[in-house]
C-alpha positions as CSV (number, residue, x, y, z in Angstrom):
1,M,-3.7,-22.7,1.8
2,S,-2.7,-22.3,-1.9
3,R,-5.2,-21.3,-4.5
4,P,-5.6,-23.3,-7.7
5,N,-4.4,-22.4,-11.2
6,H,-6.8,-22.6,-14.1
7,D,-5.7,-23.9,-17.5
8,N,-7.3,-23.1,-20.9
9,I,-9.5,-20.2,-19.7
10,D,-11.7,-18.4,-22.2
11,Y,-11.9,-14.9,-20.6
12,Y,-8.5,-13.8,-21.8
13,D,-7.3,-13.9,-25.4
14,C,-3.7,-14.9,-25.9
15,S,-3.9,-15.2,-29.7
16,G,-1.2,-13.2,-31.4
17,K,0.6,-12.5,-28.1
18,P,4.1,-13.9,-27.4
19,D,4.4,-16.6,-24.8
20,G,4.8,-15.1,-21.3
21,T,3.1,-13.5,-18.4
22,Y,0.5,-10.8,-18.5
23,I,-1.5,-8.6,-16.0
24,H,-4.7,-10.3,-14.9
25,P,-7.9,-8.4,-15.9
26,S,-9.4,-8.1,-12.4
27,D,-7.1,-9.6,-9.7
28,C,-3.6,-8.3,-8.9
29,T,-2.9,-11.5,-6.9
30,R,-3.2,-13.6,-10.0
31,Y,-1.6,-13.3,-13.5
32,I,-2.2,-14.7,-17.0
33,M,0.3,-17.1,-18.6
34,C,0.1,-17.3,-22.4
35,T,1.6,-20.4,-24.1
36,N,1.1,-21.2,-27.8
37,G,-2.0,-18.9,-27.9
38,R,-3.7,-20.5,-24.9
39,A,-4.3,-18.7,-21.6
40,A,-4.0,-19.9,-18.1
41,D,-5.0,-18.1,-14.9
42,M,-2.2,-18.4,-12.4
43,A,-2.2,-17.7,-8.6
44,C,0.5,-15.8,-6.8
45,P,1.8,-17.5,-3.7
46,D,0.2,-17.1,-0.3
47,C,1.3,-14.3,2.0
48,D,1.4,-14.4,5.8
49,P,-0.7,-11.4,6.9
50,G,1.6,-11.1,10.0
51,D,4.6,-10.5,7.8
52,P,5.1,-6.7,7.3
53,R,6.0,-7.3,3.7
54,C,2.5,-8.7,3.1
55,A,0.9,-5.4,4.2
56,G,-2.1,-7.3,5.5
57,S,-2.7,-9.1,2.2
58,K,-3.4,-12.9,2.1
59,Y,-1.5,-13.2,-1.2
60,Q,1.5,-11.8,-3.0
61,R,0.9,-9.6,-6.0
62,F,1.9,-9.9,-9.7
63,N,4.6,-7.4,-10.6
64,P,4.3,-6.6,-14.3
65,G,7.6,-4.7,-14.4
66,G,9.5,-7.8,-13.8
67,S,6.9,-10.4,-14.7
68,Y,7.1,-12.1,-11.3
69,Y,5.2,-12.0,-8.0
70,D,6.2,-9.6,-5.3
71,W,5.5,-8.5,-1.8
72,P,2.4,-6.3,-1.5
73,S,4.5,-3.7,0.3
74,N,6.6,-3.4,-2.9
75,I,4.0,-3.1,-5.6
76,E,0.5,-1.4,-6.0
77,C,-2.4,-3.5,-7.0
78,I,-2.4,-3.3,-10.9
79,T,-5.0,-4.9,-13.1
80,D,-5.7,-4.7,-16.9
81,P,-9.5,-4.4,-17.5
């Protein structure tokens, strides 16, 4: 079951930031997408907990090094409070 994305959020400030993806402030299975100064809260894809690459997680994690989502077994949970 996929989680929803949320457009035009007010808890992350994209003003002055280039368009792109950013670390979510509190959830490593989500990320922030900045476009024209507006922020959207985006969900990483679901993960099959039975898959060893998922390391027991229900969702993949955002990988800020490459600005994409990744298997939980490949990346630590990173947030930007």
